[in-house]
N, C-alpha and C positions, 0 to 999 in steps of 0.2 A: 504494500500500500504506500509506504514512504517513497519507493522508487517511482511509482505511478504519479504521486503528487508532485515529485520533483520534475518529472518529464512534462506534466501538464503546466507547471509553473514556467519551465523553459519555453514551451511552445507559446504560452500566453505572452511572455516577454517578446519573443521573436515576432509574433504577429503584430503586436503593438508597435514595435520599432519599424517594421515594414510599412505599416499604415502611416505613421508619422513622417517617414522619409518620403513617401509618395505624395501626401497631402500638404506637407509644409510649404513647398514652393508655390502651390496653387493658392493657399490661404494667404501667404504673405504678399505675393505679387498682386493679389486682388486689392491690397491696401494702397498700392503705390500711387503717388501723386507728386509729380516732379516739378510743379509750378514753382518758380522762384519767388521769394518774398523779400522785399527790401527790408533791411535791418536798420533800426535806429542806432547810430554809433554811440550815442550818449547813454542810452538805457540798455544797450546790448540785448535788445529784444525785437522780434519782428514787428513791423509797422502794420498792425491790424487794429486800428483804433475804434472801429465800428463794425457792426454786423454787415453793413454794406460792403466794407472792405473785405470781410471774410468771404462773403458770397462771390465777390468779384474775383478773388484768387482761387477759391475752392468750391465752385458751384456743384461739382459732382459729389463732394463729401456732404454738403448740406442736403442735397436732394436724397442721397442715400440714407441719411438720418431719418428723414420723414417717411421714407418707404419702410423703415424698420419700426415705426411707431404704430400703436393701435389708436387711431384717431377717433374711434368710437368711445373711448374711455371718458368717463365723466370728468369734466373740467377742461377738456381739450377742444371744446366746441369752436373757440376762436381760432385755434391752431388749424383745425380741419377746414374752416371757411377760407383761411388764407391759402392753404395748400391747394384747395379746389380752384382758387383763382390764380394759382402758380405765382403768388406773391411771396417769394421765399424769405425775403427780409422781414416782412410782417409776420410770417409764420414763426420765424426764429424769435422775434420780439414777444409774440404771444406765448411761446413755449417757455421762455425765460421768466415771464411774468407768472406763469402757472407754478413753476418751482419756487418762486419767491413768495407767493401769496396763498396758495391753496391750503386751507386749514387741515385737510386730510393728511398732509405731509408733515404737520408739526411734530408728530411723534418721532419722525426720522431725524429731527434736529438734535436728538439725544446722541446721535452718532458722532457729533462734533467733539465729544469727550469720551468716546467709548474705548479708545486705544491709548496705551501709555506711550510716553516719549521714549525715544531710543537714547539710552544714557551716554553713549560714546560720541554724541554729536553736539558740541558746544555751538551756541547760536552765533557768536561772533565769527567763528570759522565758516559756518554755512554761508554767511553774507558775503564772503570772499571766494565762494565756490571751492572751499576747502573742506574736506570730509575725513573722518576717522572711522575706518571699518576694520574690525578684527585687529585692533591695536596698531594699525598702519595708517599714517596720515598722508594725504595727497591733495594737490590742487588740480582740479579738472581744467584742462586748457580749452581755449576757444578755437574753433575752426576758422578758416579764412572768411567765411560769411558771418562770423561773430556768434554762431550758435555754439552751445556747449558740445564737447566731444563726449557723447554718452557711451562711446566704445573705449574710452581711456582706461587702460588696465592697471596702471600704477604698479606694474610688475606682477600682478596677480589677477587672474580672471575672476576669482571669487569676489575680489574687491569691486570689480566692475558690476557684477550682478547685485551686490549690496546697494551700490549707487542707484541702480535702476529699480529698486524696490520702493524708493521714495519715502524712506523713513524720515528724511529731513523735513518733508512737508508736514508731517505730524508734529515735529518739534516746533516748527514755525507757527503752526496753528495754535498749539497750547500756549506758547509765549504771547501770541497776539491776544488770545482770550484773557490772559492774565494782565496784560499791559495796555491793550488797545492801540499799540503803536502801529500805524499804517505801513511802515516800511516793511514789516513782516509779510503783510498780505500782498504788497507790491512784488516782493520776491517770489511768493507762491505763484502769483499770476505769471510772472516772467518764466519761471521754470516749467510750469505746466504748458504754456504756449510753446516754449522751446522744445520740450520733450515730445509733445504730440505731433508737431510739424516734422520733427526729425524722424519720428516713428513711421511715417508713411512716405518720406522723401529721401531717406539716406540708407539704402540697403547695406552699405558697408558696416553700419552699426547694428544691424538687426540681430546678430549673434548675441549681443548684450541686452538688447531691448526686448526681444521676443523669445522668452523661454517660459516654461510652464509655471515654475515657482515664482518668478518675478512678475509675470502677468497677474497671478492670483493675489500676491501681496499688494501689488500696486492698486488694484481695484478696491481691496479691503481698506487701504489707506485713503484712497480717493473718496470713499463714501463719507469719511469723517470731514474731509475738506469741503466736499460738495454741499453737505447739509449743515456743516458748522459755520460756513460763510454764506449767509442768506441774502445780503443786500448787494446791489450792483457795484457799490463802492468797495466791497470786500472781495468779491469774485466777479470779474468783469463778464458781461454778457457774451463776449467773444469766446472767452475761456470756457464758460459754462456750455456753450454749444459745441465747442471742440471736444470737451470731455465726454459729452453724450455721444458724439460721433465716434470717438475712440473706444467708448465702452462697448459699442456694437462690434468693433474689431476684436476687443478682448474676449467677448463672449464667443465669437466665432473661433478664436484660437483655442480657448479652453474647451469648447464643445467638441472640436474635431481633432485636436492635437494633444489631448490629455494623455498621461502615462497609463501604463497597464495596471498598476496597483501600488502598494506601499504608501509611505507617508506623503510622497509626491502627489498621488492621486487624491488623497484626502485634502491636501492644501489646494489643489486645482479645483476640486468640486466645491470647496468652501468659497473660493473666488467666484465660481460660476453662480452659486446660490446667492452670493452677495449681490451680484448684478440683478438677478431675477427678483430678489426681495426688495432691494432699495430702489429699483427703477422698473416697477411693474407696468409702466407705459409701453415698454417694448412688446411687439407682437409675439415674440418667441419666449417671453418671460416664463410663462407657465411650463412650456416644454423644457426650458433650461432647468427650472426648479425640479421638475419631475425626474430628470436625468440625474441631477446632483444628489437628490434625496435617495434615489434608487441605488446609486453607486456607494454613497456614504453608508447606507444600511447594509449593503453587501459586504463592504470592507470591515464593518464591525465584527462580522463573523469570521472573515478570512484573516484579519490582522490581530484580533484580541482573543486571548485564551479565555476559557470559561471562568477562571479565577480573577479576570480583570486586568491581566498583565499584557502589554503590547508585545507581540511576538519578536520584535527586534531585540528584546531583552536589554534595552538601553534606556536608562531613566530619562535622558534628554529627549529622545524621540517619543517616548511614552507621553511626556508632557506636551510635545509639539502636536501630536495627533489628538490628544485630549483637548487642547485649546481650540483646535479646528472644530471639533464636534461641539464643544461648549459654546463657542461664539455663534455657530450655526443655530443651535437651540435658542440662544438668547435673542438672536436677530429674528428668528421665526416667531417668537413670542411678541417681540416688539412690533412686528408687522402683522400680528394676529393671524398667522398661518398655522394651522394644526399640523402636528407631526406625530408619528407613531410613538406610543409610550415606551417602546423598547429602546429608543434613543436615550431617554433619561435613565432608564434602568441600567443599561450597559455603561453609561458614563459614570453613574454612581459607583459601579464596580471599579472602574478605572481610577476614580478618585480615592476609593478605599485603599487601593494599592499605593497610590502616591502618599497618602496619609501615613499608613502603617509601615512604609519602608523609609520614612524620613529619618535622617540622622538626628542625634541630640542637638546639633548645631542648626537644624532647620533646613539642611540641604538634601538634595537628592543623592542617591548612591552613585559613586563613580564607577559604574560598570560599563564596559565596552566603550562606545563612542559618546561619552558623557562629559560634562564639566560641572563646576561648582555652581549650581543654581539654587537660590534660596526659594523654597516652595511655600513658605509660611503665609505670605499674603494671598497667593492663589487659593490655598486651603481655607483660609479665613473667609474669603469671598464666597467660595463654593459652599462652605458650611451654612452660610445665611441662605443661599439659594435652595439648598436641600434640607434645611432645618436639621442639621446634624451637630448636636452639641458635643458629641465625642470628638469630632474633627477640631472644633474650637479648642477643646481641652488639650489635644496633642500639639496643635500649632502654637498655643500660648504657654506651653510647658506647665499646664495645670493652673494657670492664672484665671481662666474663665472656662465656661462650658461644664460638661459633666464627664467624669472619668470613664473611659471605655470599660465595658464588662470583661471579665476574665483576665488572663495573664497578658502582659504587654507584648510578649513574643508572638510572631505570626509565621505561618507556613503558607506558601503559595505553591501548591503541588504541581499544577500544570506548567508553571514557569521553572520549577525546580529550585526555588529560592526559600531560604530560611532566614528570617530576621529575628535575632534574639536581643533582648534588652531587659534591664532590671528595673526600669521606671521610665517616667515621661519627662523628667527634668533635664536641664542642660548638662548635668554632671553624670547622667546615666551611663552605664556600661552598654556597649552596643556592638553587635557583630552581624555581618551579612555574609551568607554562605550560598554559593551557587553550586549545584550539582552538575552532572554531565549533560549539557544541552547545547543546542545550536540556536543562535539568534537568526531568524529568517529575514527575508527581504534584503537588508544590507547584512551580508553574512558575517557573523562573528562566531568563532568556535571557542568554546570554553570547556576544559576538562574539569577543572575545579578552581575555585577562587574564594578567598576569605578576606574580609576586611574587619579589622578590630578597631574600635574607638573607645579609648579609656579616658578618664578625667585627666586633663592637662597633657594628654599624649595621644598619638595616633599611629597605628602601625598598619600598613596595607601591603 
């Protein structure tokens, strides 16, 4: 049976790789728009000061956006009337007004503070096109046309992919919300305009801009920016229309070029579901949501053991996948979309593992491809959502909540892991033992492993 599953897994990967290699050129070249845009040399941003300018330069992009909208949706009556008259500028203006004023969308404004800042990105550096990713600092150069070089590698392709995830836009958004300083929203507008135009006009950079994980994270971060900046002085009408147009491209990419499985597929479907839930005005929104929910539900069985442990047997990726599911559930509830009860049930099991494998210092276990991540805040937030006072007790080292029943040690038989401890305080003795098992998806082989944590000392 194990050999059969291994062969099926290999075949699934191969078929998906073939599909992506065949469809990727078609999907990306369908985006291309090589019209030149004059750049303002002082602001270092394209000269698109009005929707009229936008339509003059990119009429195909604008018309494609309206073909992708469900104009029968309540609130889009003025948009539909303008489209029927082929008055594309008025249609754009009516669509912008809809997103700024429709009361049904007020609940989505909560997305403006839904995601945390990326700690390694100081604001003063961002304003000079300088970024720090994975402890490596670099200044992104400008191309001859004054656009940013989104394919700048800084000696490491991973660095480039981090840049294209747009963590820095979240940081700028949070600081703007705290200070009200318009220079931060100016920079957000400039970077969005720059990135979106580059994304359909500069094929040389597509290796960095168009990849599954980056596409998913980008739209997740964009949802905060789009709904966190509601007025035209915060997010310009030109940028809002371009974002909507680009979201169609992102949905097409994630729909047709997603990975075969693993944590990548979870992240990609999280991104596709975000587009469907946050922008239900798209014609295909329900179809995208159905696919995302189907694959996420399927992967819960394929990727997570019955005892709640993610099969990669890596605490970092356990947390990554858990957060994708958790955010999907929260967004579904925010947008009043029902989801099967099994999502919450299985997620609670995954959180149970995160809670009861936590070290006395509050960190996840350093098994396989993991790092030192403090899980206490995530556990405390989840404890409120699930009404689990025992989780609060563990995360607070007994300062709040209710002590878990039974002995503090735990066995996770499907994962082959034994967590032993003599208490819940920060001075508790702790050990983590892995038996003979493989971590699937990203393959990690472990014959045996033990980690001991003792007061004022640690031996691994």
